[in-house]
N, C-alpha and C positions, 0 to 999 in steps of 0.2 A: 583451417588453420586457425588457432588461438591469439588474440592479443592480450589475453589475459595475463598481466605481468605482474609475478609475484614479487613481493616486498616485505620481507616480515620486520624490518624496523623501520614501520610506516609514519609513525606518528611524528618524527623530527623535521619529515620532509614536508609538511602543510605550511608552519611560519615562513620560510623563505622562498614557497612557490608563491603565497599568498601578496608579501613585500613584490616581488618579483612582476605578479601580475599587475602590482598597482603603479609600476611604471617607473619608478622609482621620481618620480615627480618633484620631490623634495629637492632645492637648492637647485634644480632644471637649470643650465645656463643653455641649450643647444636652441631651445625655444624658440620662436619667432615673439618678441617681447614688446610688438603692437596687436597682439591677437586682443581683442575687443571680451570685453563678459561676457559670460555667457549668464544671461538671467532665463533660461528655459524654466528651470525650478522654481525659481521666484516666483513666475507669475503662472505656475501648474495651478489647478482647480484640483480639489480633492474631495470627491464625492462622500460625504458623512452620513449621518443617521439625517432624513427627511430635510435634505440641502447639500450645499456646496461651500468649499472656502478655500480662498488662496491658500496655498502651500506656505505660504511664511506667515499666515498668519494662525497656523492650528497651535494648540494649544495641549491635543492626543496625539499617541503613538499609533501612528499609520504606515506602513508601509506600501508603494504605491507602483504597477508594472503597466506601462502603455501599451497601445495597438501597435505600435514599433516594434516594442521588442518580442511580441506574441508573433506579430506577421513574419517576423526573423526566425519562427519555426515551424517546420513544417509538421503537422503534428494531427493525429486523430482527431486530439480534444482538448481542451484546457487547458486540462490536468496536467499533461504530459508538457503541455508548455511554458506553464508556470512551474514546474520543479526544478529548484536552487536559485529560485529568482528575487524571492520576497526572503527577506530574514525574518526569524522566528516562525515560518510555515514550513512544515515537515511534511512531505507528501511521498507515501510508500508506494508502490505498488503492490499488486499481490502475485506478479506473475506478466510475462511477457505473451501470455496466451490475447487474442483476438476479443476485447469487450470487457477485460479483467478490469476488476475492481482496486482502487486504491483506499488506504488509510491517512486521512489529512487532518491533521492536528496542528493548533494555532500553540504555543508556549507551552508545549506539555500536555495540552487539554487541562481537564476540570472535576476529572471524575474517574472512579476506580472502576466501578458493574455496568455504570451505566454510559452512553454512548460521548464521545466527544468530537464528533463530527460539528465542526463550525457551523453557521448560518449563511444561508447564502440570500442576499437581497439583488434579486436585477430590476433596476428599473425601478425603486422603489416598493419593491412586492417581494416576498420570500416564493422561492422556486428551491424545492430539494434535489440534490443531487445536479445543480445546476453546470458544474464544471462539465462532468460528463454530458451533460444534453445541449448546452450551447456550439453552436457553430465557432470558433475561434474567430475566423473570418468577420465575426459581427461585433467582435467586442472591441469599443471605443478605449476601457481602462481595466484595470482592476485594481482595489484599494484594499488593504488587509489590515481590518480595524483592530486593536488589540490593547489599548490601554483605557483603563477606567471611565476616561472623559469621552473615547468615540464611540465604546458599547454600552452604556447604560443607557443610552436613550432607547435600546432594545429590550435594556431590563431582562426581561424571566429568559429570553432567549439568545444573553448574549455573550454567557458564561463561559462558552467555547471557542470565543473570537469570531469575527464577522467577516465575510467577505462577499464586498461590494461590487456587483460588475453592473458598468455604463456599457449600453449596446448602440453601436452608430446609428445617427440619425440624418437625413439628408442637407443637403448643403444649398446656399442662395446661388444663383447662377445658372452657367450652363450645365445641360444633361450630361451627366458621365458616366459611361457604361466601363467597370471593372470585373478581369476576369482573370481567376487566380487558379493552377492547377499546379500538380505534382504527380508523378510516380515515383514508389518506392520498390525497390527490389530487397528484399529481407532474406539474410540468411542466417543460419547459428553461429551464432558469437562465440561460442566457444563447445568442445567436446570433452564430459569427461574419460578420463583414462582408466579403461576396463578389462580386464583380459583379453587380449584379443587373436593368442596364437592357442590351435586348437589342443596342441601336444599337451601343452602346462594347464589347461582347462581340463582335458580328461583325466589328467593324472594329480589334479586335484579334485577332481569328482570321484573319484578312486580313492582317495584319502579320508574323506570323508564319507565314501561308504561304508569302507572298512571302520571305521570309528566307530559310524552310529550303526553296526548292524547290518546294511543295506546292501549288501556286496551283489546278489542278484537281483536287485532291481538295474544294479550297475551296469550286471552285463548283461540286460535285458535291452537297454538302450545301447550301449558304447563296445559292446565283445559279442554280436552277433549272438546274443542269449547263451553262451559257452557257460555249461554247467561249473561251480565253485569246485566240484568234487572230480573236476576232470585230471589228468596230470600235467603238472605244471600251470596249474590255473594261476597259480600267490607267485612262483617265482619267475615264471615268464611275462606276467603282466605288464610290466614296464616296457620290457623288450617290443610287444605285441602294438603298445601303444605307440611307439615312437614309431614305427614301421607303417602304421594305419595312416598316424595322423601327424605324422612329421612332416610333409610335404603339402598337408592341406590348409585352405584359407578360410577364415572363420568369416562366419558371416558380421556386419558390421551395422547394428541396427539402428544407432543412431542417427550414420549416414543416411540407410533407407529409409528410417521414419522420417528425419528432421532435415533430411540435406541435399533438400530441392533449394527452390529460392520462389519464397512468399510475394504476391504482387500487391502493393497497394496503391490505388486509384483515389486522387482528390479532387473534384471539380469542381468552384465555386464564381458564381457570377452576379453582380448586385447592380442595382442602377440607382443612381441618386441626382434629384431633380428638383427643384425650388427656385420659386418669386420671391421677393420681400415678405408677403405674407403668408406662403405654406410650403413647406418643403415635405418631401417624401424620398423614402428609402428601402427598397426591396430586391430581399437575394436569396438564392438558392442555393444548397449544396450538396454536393452527392458524393459520398465516401466508401469506397466497399476495402476492406482488407482481409486477404487470402490469409489463413495462418498458416506454421511452414508443415502441422500437421495436417492429414488431410481429413473434410470434415468439420474443421477451424476457419469459420469467418466473420467478420460481422459487416452490415452492411447498413447505413445510418441516411438517410435523405431529411434534409429538414428546408423549411418555406420562413422567411421572416418578413414582417413589412412595418415600419414605421411613417408615421403622418403627424407631423408637428404645425399646427395652424393659427396664425393670430386671426380671429375672428371678428372682433371690434379692436380698436384701440384700448389696451388695458384688458382684456379677455381672450386668452390663448387655449387652446383646445390641442392634447395631445392624445396618439390612439397607437397601441403596437400589438400584435397580435403574431405566434409563431406556434407551426406545426413540426414535429419530428416525429420519426418511424424509424424503428430501431431494429433491427436483427439479428439475433447470433444465435448461432450455431457452435456448439459447445464441444462437439469431439465427442459423444456420447456417454463410455464407460469410463474414457480415460481420466485416471486418477491420480494421476503423478507420472513422473519422470521415471520411478522406480519399476514400472510397469515394462517400459523399453531397454532400461539398464540391464536388467534381470535377465533378457531374455536369453537362453542357449545358443551358444553362437556356432553350434553345430551338432547337430541332429544325430549320429555316431550312425550307427548301423538300423535304427529304427527310422530315421526318416531323410530325405537328401534335402539339401538349402536349398531347395524350391519348395519341397515340401513343406521344410520348416518353417518358411515366410508366408507360404500362400494359406495355409489350411489349419485349423483353430488345435493346437495341440494341446490345450488347457486339459482335456478330461483324459488323458493319455498318460501328462506326468504325473498328475495330480493323483490317478489310479494307484501308481508306483511308490508314490512318495504324499500323503494326506496333505504335507507342510507346504509342496509347491503352490504359491495361488497368484502367480502369475500368467493370464492370459494371452494370448498372442494379441500384439497391439494393433497389430494392422489389419486382422479380423475383426477384433472389439470393435473399431472405431467406425467398421460400416457396420458392424451387425446391434450396435446401440447406439441409438442418434438422444441429443439433446437439442431443443429449439426454445429461444425465447424471442417472442417478439414484444416490443413496448411502444407505447405510443403517446405523445403528452400534445396539447393544445394548450396554449395561453392567449388569454388575449387583458391588455390594459388602457385602461381609458382615463385623460383625467382633465379637470376643467380649472384655468386659473383667473382669478378676477384681483385687479390691482382698483382699489378703492383709498378715500382720504388720500392722497398722495404714498403715504409713508406703508399700506398695509395692502398685503397680500393672502386672499384668501383658496386653497386651493384644496379641491374636494376629486379622489381618484378612488377606481373599485379594479379590480382583479380577478378573474376566474381561470382556475389551473384544472384540467380535466386528464386524467391519467389510467389507461387502462396498459394490461400485462398479460401474456397467455406463456405458459411453461408449459411443452409436451418432451415426452421421452418413451422410446420404444425400443424394447430388445426383444431382435428376432431368434429362430432355431439355432443361429450358430455362435450365439451372446453366452459368457460367462454364467450368466444369470438361468440360462435355458441349461444350459450342460451340465449345473449344480445341481437342480430342482425342476426334471423335465414334469413332473407329474402333479406337483402341486403349485407351481409356479409358473412353469411353461413360457411360452410368450407374453412377455407382460410390459405394460405401459400406465404412463399415467399423464395426466390432465389436471391442469391447475389455471385459473384465470381470477385475476382480482381487477378491480378498477375502484376510484377516489377520485372524489374532487376537491376542493381548495377557494372558497372567494373571500376575499382582503376589501375591508373599505378604510380608508385614510382619510380623514382632515387635518387639515392645519389651516391655521392662523400665523401671519409670520410680518413682525413689525422690522422696518429696516430704517434707521434715521443716521443722519452726521449731524452733530450740535458744534457750532462752531468750526473749526478746520481740524480738531484734533482727537473729537468723541466721535466713536462711531457706535451705536448701540444695534445688536440685532437679537429681538427675541422670538420665540415659535412655544406656541401650544399647538396640542390637538389630540384626537383620540383615535383609534382604532379597533376594527371589528375581525376577528381571524375563524374564521369555524371551518371545519374539514370534517369528512363524511370517508370510509374507505369499507368497502366488502371484497370479501372472496370466495372459492369454492375451490376445490380438488378432490378427485376421485383416483385411486390405484386401481388399476385393473389387470387381471392373471387369464390364464387358462386359453388366450383367445386358440382358436382353432390352427391347426399346422395345415389346411390347405385352405384355398380359397378366403385367402387371411389379406384383409385389407387396412390393416393396420389400425390406425385410431382416426382413420376414416370411417369404420366399420365396429361400432363397439356390441353392437346385439348380440352377437354370440360369447363375447368375454363376460369373465364371473367377476362383481366389485368386490375389491377385498376391505379395501379401505375409502370414506368419503367423511366430507369434514367442511362445514361453512362457517364465515364469522362476517361480522358486520361491527366497525366502530365508530364513533365520531368524538370531535376534540372541539373546544371552543376556547375563544380570549378573548377579552374585552379589556382594552389600555388606552391611560390618560396619560400624556405626555408634558414635557415642557424645559425649553431649552434658551439661556442666555447667555448669548456674548457680545461683551464687552472689549472693546480697541481704545488706548491712547496713544495718540499719537505714534502709532505702529512700532509703539516701546513696550506698554504693558497691555496685557493681552490675558483677558479672566472670561472660564466659561462655568456653567454652572445646570447641572441637568437633574430632570427629576421624573420618573416613570412608576406607575402604580398600575398593576397586574391583576389582572384576576382569571385564574384558570382552571378548569372546568375538571381539572384532574385531582381537585384537592377537594376534602368536602367540608372538614371546620375550620380550614385554615386556608380559605379561598384566594385572599388577596395577598402582595406582596409589595415594598416599598424600596425603589431601586434608584439611591442619591449620587451625585458626584460631582467633582470642584477639580477644576484645573487651573492653572496661573502659571505664564510664561511669559519670560523680559526679555528682549530684543535689545540685548547691551550696545552692540553694535550701531544700534539707531542712538545713542546719548548725544549729545554736542561734544563733550569732552572725547568721544573716539572718533567721530568724525574728523574734529579740528586735530588731530595728531596722527602721526606717520605712522601707527599700527594699524590704521584704516586700508593702507597702500600695500598690507598682507595676510589682514583678519580680515574681510571684507562683510561677513555676517557671522553674526554669534549670537543664538539665542537658547539661555535654559528653559527648561518646563518642567512641571511637576502635576502631578494628577493622583486623585484620589476617590473610589468610589464603591460604588458595592453593585453589583450583577446578581440576577438569579438562575437558576435551574429549574425546569420542571419536565427533564426527560428521562420519565418515566411510563410504562403502561398506562393505558386508558381504566378507570374504573379501579384501582388499587385501594381506594379508600373500602371497596364492600367483598365479602365473603361471595362467591359464584356458586351456584348448583347447576348441576349438570344430570344430565338423566342417564341412566344405565339399565344392565338387564339382567333381573333376579332371579334365578332359575327355582322354582318351587316342584317339585315330587318329581326330581329331572326334568322337568317342562319349562322351557323358554318362554321371553314374549311378556316377561312380567315387568311393567314399567318402575325402575325404583329410582330416586331421586338422590344424589350424595351430594356434599359439598366438595369442592375442587381443594388442592392440596395448599394452597396458598391464601391466607390468612388475610381478610381486610384489614386497613387499618384507617378510620376518619380523622386520626389526627394527624397524618401525614402531610409537610408542609414544605415549602420552600429549601430549595437547597442555594446557600449563597455564597459569593466569595466577594472577599475584599481586596481589591486591588490595590495595588500602588507602582507608581512608572516614575522614575527621572529620568529625563533626556536631555542632551545637548546638538544643537544644530551648529554646523560651523563650515564656512565656507571660508577657501584660502588663496591668494594671489589670483585676485582677477577673476575668482570664482571658479578656476582652474580643477581646483582641489572640493571636494564637499562631501566633510563625513558628519553621519548621524550615529549616536551612541545612546542607548537605551540599558537601564536598569530597573528590572520588575523584579515585584515580589506578592503572588498573588495566593490568599489563604482561604482553601474553601472548607467549610464549617457546614454540623447539618444534611452531610453526605446522604442521598438518599442510595440506600444500598438493602441488598435482598438478604434481610439477616437469615440464619438457619433457627429454628425454632424446637424445642427437646421433642423427642417423639411422644411423652405423655401428653401435648397436645393434642394429639393429633393432626398436627397439622406440620408440612415439612418448613416453610418459610414465610415471610412476611416482609413487605417491605417501613423501612422505618426511616427516620432520620436521624444518623447516629457517624460519627467517625470525620477525622481531619484532615486536610492534609496539605503540600504548601508548594508552589513552584516556582524557582527563585533563578534569574537569570541576567545574563547580558546580550546585546545584541549589536551589531554592527555593520554599519552601511557606509561602504566608500564611491562614490564616484569621480572620478578624473579625467580630463583634456591631456595626455600626456605627450602630445607634439600636435601644432596644428599649424600649417602654413597653404597656400592658395589653392594647392593641391593634392596636401597627402593630410590626413589626420587619424589620430589613434587616440581612442579611449576605453577606459576601463569602468566596470561596474562590476563590484564585489562586496559580498553580504557575508557574514559568519555569527552565526546564532550560538550561545551555551545554555541549556537550560539542566538544573538539577530538580527532581520531586523528593520529597520526603512525608512519610504516613506519619502524622502525630498521632490518631487515634483511631480505632476501630470499635466494634460492638463490644456492649457492657462486656468485661471480661476476658477477652479475646484479645491475645497482641499479634497474630497476623490471620490473615487470609490467606485459601492456598487456590491455586486455578489448573486443574492440569489440560495438557494440549497433548494430540496424538494419540496413540494404541501401541501398545507392546511392540510389536512385528514394525510397525509404521514409524516409529520413533518417536517415544511418549519423553516429556520432562514436566517437572510442575513449578511452574512459578508462584513466588511469595510474595505478597504485598505486609511487609513486618511495619509495626510502629516500632518509630528512628530510624527507617531504611530508605533505601530508596527506592521507587518502582522497577522492575522489570527484571528484580533476583533470581536466577534460577535454579533448582536445589537438583540435587543427583546423589552421585557417586564419583571420588575421586579417585580414578584411573591411575594405576602404578607401574603398570607394565605387567608382564606376567612372571610365573613363578617359574626360576631356573633352575639347572642342576646345580647350581650351587647353593640354592638353599636347603637343601636335602642329604639326611644321610641313607644310604641304602645299606640295608642287613643281608647277612646270608642267603637269606630265603628269599630276597628279591623285595623284601616291602620298606617302602618310605617312609622317613619320619621327618617332621619340617625343625631346622635346626633353632637353637634357641635363638630368640631374637626377630624371627622371622614373623610377619603378619598372618595370624590366622584366618581360615577362613569363615563365614558365617554358619554354615556347617561344612559337616564333610572333610574328607583326606582330599589337600589339592596332589595336582601331578606337575609335574613338568610340563608348560606351555599354557595352564589356567589361565585368566584371567586374576589380576591382583589389585585388590581395591583397599586402599588406604585406611588403617586402623580409625575406629572411631570411639569405641569405648575409654574409660575413664586411665583404665592403667595402660593404655594404648599400644595393644598385643593384639587385639582382632574388630575384624570389618565382622558391625551387626548388623548393617542395611540402615544405618540413621543417615537420612537425608541433610545433606551440607550443601551451604552455597557454592557455587560450582561458575558461575559466572551472572554478567548483567547486561540484559539485551539493549541499554540504552544510550544512544551513543552522548559522548562529552560535548561534541558540538558539530554542526554540520553547516553547510555554505555553499556557496556557488560565484564562479568567475569568469566575467566576460570580457573579451578582450576586443576591440571592434577596429578596422581600419578601412581606412577609402584612401582611393589613388585615382584620380582622374572620374572612370567610369568603372574601376573598379571597388568591390569591398568584399570585405574579409571580415570573418567572425567568427570565434575561438570560444566556445564556452566548456567550462570543466564545473564540475559538480564534487562535493567530497563529505565524507562522514569521516568521524575519526571516534575511537572509544568503544564501539557497544559492540557485543560479542552476539556472534550467533551460532545457535543451537542446529547445528548440520544432521536433522533428522533426517536428510538423503541419504547421506552417507553411515548413519544410525539404520537404515532400513536395509542398504544393500550390504549391509555384515553376513557374512552364512549362516541360515540357518536351514535352506532346504536344499533338497537334491537339485541335481541339473539348472541349478540358476548358476547364472554370471557374477563376479566379485570385480570389484575396483583393481586396477593394477598393483597400488600399491598393499593390497593384501595377497594377490595372487602371487606376488615375486616373492612375499616377506612372512609368509603364515609357517608357524613352530610346526616342524616335521619332526611325526612319529611315525611314520610307516617307514620300513626299510627296503628301501628299493631292490635289494639282493634276493630278500624273503617276500616283499609282499606283505609283512605281516608288520605288526602294530613293535616296535623296539622299546624292551623293558627295562635294560642297562642304561643306569647315568651317563655310564662312559659311550654308550653308543651314540647316544640321542646327543650328548655334545657333540662327537662327531658330525651327525647331521645337523645341525644347528651350532658352527661355530661362530655364528654372531648371533647368540637367542637372546642377550640384553637387549638388543635393538627390535627383535622379532615381535610380532603382531602374535596373537593366542591361535593353539592350534584348533582343530575338527572335530574336537571332540562333544560328547552331547551336555555335557556341564556348561561348554561353554555357549552351546545353544541357549543355554538359559540364561546363561549370563547379560548376552548381548540383548536383553530384553530391557535389561537397567539401563538408566537416564545415567547416563556418565559423563566427567570430566572431557575423557576423550574426544567426542565430537561437538565440546565448544570449541569454537575459533574467532580470533579478530576479526568483525564485521568490516573494521577499516579499510578505506577506500578514496581513491582521487581517481575518478572517471573523466576521459576528455567525452564529453557528452555530445558536443554536436560542433563537425565543422563545416562552415559552410563561402563558399567562394562565388561571388555574383559577380555581374557586370548590367550596368544599364544603359541603354541605346542613348546617346547624345538628343539634344534638343530638335539639332537641324538634322538631324538623317529620320528623326520620327515625323520633322512636317511635313515629308514629300510621302509617307505611308499611311496617313490621317490618324497616328497615334498620339497623343500627349506622355505617354510614360510606357516603354517597357525595360523588362529587366529578365534575366536566364539567370540560373543558379545553380550550382551542384552543394549537395548536401550530404554528408556520412556523418548518421549517428549513433553511439557505442563504440566510439571508435576504439578505442582503448580504456583498461583500467588497471591502475595498480594497484594490487591488494596480495593479504597473504593467505586469502581466504580459498578453498580447495575447492569447493560448490561452483555452479555455474553464474550465480550471482551474489554478490554480498547487499546489495539490497534488495532485501524481502521481508515480506511481512506475510506468510501463510495463516498464521493465526488471526484470528477476527478483531480482538482488541490490542491493537498497537501499542496503549498507553502500559496495559499490565502484562500483557506477554508479547513484548516486543523481539524480533531477530531469529523468529523461528524459521527454520527452512525446510519446507515436508513437501519434494521434490515438487516442486513449482516447474513450470511453465516457464523454460529457457528465455531469455530476453534475447531478442534478435539483433544483428548488425544490420545497418539500413542506410544503403545508397537511393540517393534521392536527386531527382533532376525534377526542376522546377521552371514556371513562369509565371511571369506577372503583367498584365498588360491593362489597361487605359485608353478608352476610346474618346 
């Protein structure tokens, strides 16, 4: 049962819902007026680059998420827990499969062709993919650094924003043991409506067969191979279909493949102990998620230990280590929901329903129609397996010295080791074997990669209070990062068909391809920062970083400065002595400007590589030859830079019961690192150069409110909303656009354009205008059809009623010429999240909603389900409403306009016919597949109960809580696919909103427990 709520007029819903969620606290008269000022945020400490600062002293733009917020979300990883909870942070998952990745961007990212992933800093050290690796239970806080003053201290690595993660450490006092666990029962949240009635399905198949000249093939499957020349074959065909299939039940592939329950279990144990001198923290996490589809699962083990110790007075040591092991089973050759949705719902007279489900039917169907390309997914996911195992080890150590009263020196080092192995194997029941049993046969692949990174950071901090009002903090430091990676892979074919031990024994297989690679990267940096605070009223921050990167040759170094100021007007005497302080308790204005860099390009692009190849001589192979690569090196390539401006206001009202932060930013990227296409006359295909510029501009709002508070009851709201617009200012010399094609003809291909003067995310294709109807034609006495004057002519040929009609795109406005035009944009107008939290005595209730408004989705899943091959199923939308050409009385195509009109009384609203012309047209990118991707999701609802201290004292516990959660409860959207929140394409900045048959996101029912001993 689906809880997707279709709402076409979606956008007007958001504003009132946002206001409703805030609790209408303005002018609230029913709240206890004696509520004390909530100073939690004022005293909160925010982790910034190489240090920390009280939130009230911030001059830069930072969004924070606490351990409490993360703990409220039972999630497989921190990515899931963080979605929608920080303004300006956009996390779009690639799908609902276990181990599925996500595209993470902050304020739209800062690149077109290079990566937009933010930098992750964990306890002061870089850790790639940190939100997927770190156990959410180990996280103390997450701070998202967005403004120049906050990110410039990281210089070359900060242009895409920075996510700073602080992990938990031991506490002074008695030893405590915490056990947190949950079980999640995952179910399919929505089923797409496909043709489910066998009679309707077989009649649709007959019409396609007749119009495409494949009637004999149809008969072999659905009509006992009755010859087409048999008496009454055509005139009686519809009666035979009704008699044979009228009472049959169709095979529901979605239910059989995805209708079960996937179980996720999470167990976490941590121990905290400490004296006044030494504190220790150790945790272990086990997490296993079974996917809805067979052979889909993810298992993760994580072990972390932290030690903090004061060795002597003024000398402190900290050490942390982490080991994670992650194993993902990717379900073999599963390539999207298309393979499930297109499956035949009846085997006709060729297969029983059991045979249809339990045997590999691909060879039989594809031999009858070469366009048939949907192997049996139940057999394929068992016959083709894919596995990935990844391991990460991390060790950090730091030593801190206090000297000369105001100085602190810290030296710290980190070592990070990663290893992964990926394998795939396809046996004799797989499509790969059936397609080419001789040259490919049973086949597989093995890939290994290993890498390490070390980082050494030294900082000297000066912290001085002059008099009572002047506070000065200075920081200088240097940093060295070195990283090395190596990988190898091979593809194996022609495994023996007997005594086959798979990848455990490759002796008798043939190596089809092999590859190996090794690369290294280093970064040397010097940096400094000064913070000045006068009487908690005037705050100034200045930052400078100087980076040298091995990715550049002639322009090795880059300098990145920033400055920020803040004025806490609410600390002024005239403010504190007036009545306005009774209503506006805190008001701070902030402004910052700075430059940050980006070196996100492959290693060694400054040189032209030479590779070995074979040059046959006299028909003899084995002669080594050297050729240059297709990419021309560029010694002059240099740093990409982003100039960032941010203006912010922090506001606290009514005894700090309402807190509002608003930001305006303008990020201008210049000298972009682009891989530009070279003329063929150069002998090379491309070269990395610094060309082009773009801007990201937007606003963000964060609201925290205590709506009601009494002795036993509390209701609070946290909400955020972010608006971002990008604009391409310039590209390669002489070019006004760059295009990026995604997908393939049958899988749903669309082209995205980055155009000078336009926003990123523009989709280009053809404008769908319905179909040609009988009213568009004049029929002569001999049956010849002619288009009426003024009707759009197709690109070629003469159309027929039922053919797809595309909008005219020539100057005269009377013909479709296949000129690509803008058909949508995948970038949302704004995104955000709303969390309402209630507590009454021991009970707590949390309701979290997230939303995205304005972005289009190219529904490539719908595109790939358009009818193009015999024996495949279609959506109900099409099966109920395609243009009928076959006359059921004759079993043959009708040619008269009058009869076609009788067969299609509502032809203006019909979809296209099943003729061969449309089989070609449906490969075109079309506005028909572009849909509004706006949504409002009830992302999580949690009800919990915490047992009283009096009760717990009898069972030797200090805390105990049980809870139940529903994830992905309901979604209000106008999107017809599985889920509007999708990012199947790799580049979320350039190619957002592409839904290519992604694994559907499940609805989860969770039971959990938190215990503290």
